[in-house]
N, C-alpha and C positions, 0 to 999 in steps of 0.2 A: 395256095401253096402253104405248106405247114411251116411253122416257126423253125423246126429242125432243119429243113432244107435251106432256109435263109441263113441260119447259123452256120451250116456246112459251107455255104458259098462264101461267107465272110472269113471263116477260118481257113478255107482253102487258099485264099489269096495271101496268107501269111505263112504258109508251110515252110518256106526256106528259112524263116527266122525261128521256127518253133521245133524243127526236127533236125536230126543229123542228116547230112546231105545224102547218105546212102538210102534213107527211108523216104525221101520226098517224092520221088517218082511213083512208087507203089501206092503211097497214101493218096497222092493226087489222083491217080487213076481210079482208086476205089471211091474216093469222094465224088469224082466226076460222074461215075456210073450211078451212084446213089442219087445225086442231084438230078441227073437226067430222068431217072425213073420216078423221082418225086414230082418233077414237072409234068410227067405223063399221068400223074394221079395214083401211082402205086404207093402203098403204105411202106415208107422207108424210115420213119422216125426212130424206131428201135435200133435198126442197123446203123444209122448215123451216130446215135448216141453211144452205141457199143464201140464203134471205130474211134470216136473222139476220146472216149474214156480209156482206150488201150494205150495211149501215149501221154505221159505226164505233161508235156508242153502243150499239147492240144487240149487236154482236160482243163488245164489252168486257163488258157486263153478262151475256151468256150464258156467257162464259168464267168469270166470277166465280161464277155459279150452278152451273155444271157442275163446278167444281173443289171437291172436298169439303174442301179446306183453307181457310185464311183468305182472305177476299175481298181482292183486291189493293189496293183503295182504302181499306181500314180497317186500322189498326194498334192493338194494345192500348195502354192507358195505361202509362207507365213503371212497372215493378215488378208489373204485373198478370200473373196466371197464365193468364187467358183473356180473350176479348173480352167487353165488356159487351153484354147483349142489345140489339138494335135495337128501338126502339119500334114496336109493331104498330098499324096503323090499318086499319079495316074499313069497308066500305060498309054503311050502316044497312039496306040491302035484302038483304044477305048474299051478294052476287055478286062480291065483290072484296076482296082484302087487300093491304096495302102495308107493307113494312118500311122504316122511315125510317133508312137507313144513312148517307146524306149529309145532314147537318143544314144544309148551306149551301143546299140546295134546298128550295123550298116543298113542302108536302104536297099532292100532286095531288088532283083530284076523281076520282070513279069514272069510268073510261073507258066504262062501259057505259050509265050513266044520268045522269051528271053530278052525282050527289049528293056532298055534302061528306063526307069520311071522318071517322070518330070513333075515339078510342082504343079498342083492342081488348085482350083479355087477352093476355099474353105467349104466344108460341108454344111 
């Protein structure tokens, strides 16, 4: 599986926090189709990157996830040697995980089935 497919899967789980509500369903459908095609071995990297770059919130989050360094939106506390772990939330149905990096945002519901997320074990 290509890195872009994995990136799309991770970003897809955060769509409600990254896009206006009116755009979430259409982008979720498009990413879902591309992810499925990618799992079937089709070349979808260019299409995934084009879709992610078309939306500022997705572009920013994809850049944070693709960068192996420190996410641009998070800084360690003064004097800390590393970042504190972001709280992990999971769908009780097991089809979604969310890392709550930005505590000023509400924890979203599962974009797949609308279930409320529950605290999960640290990653």
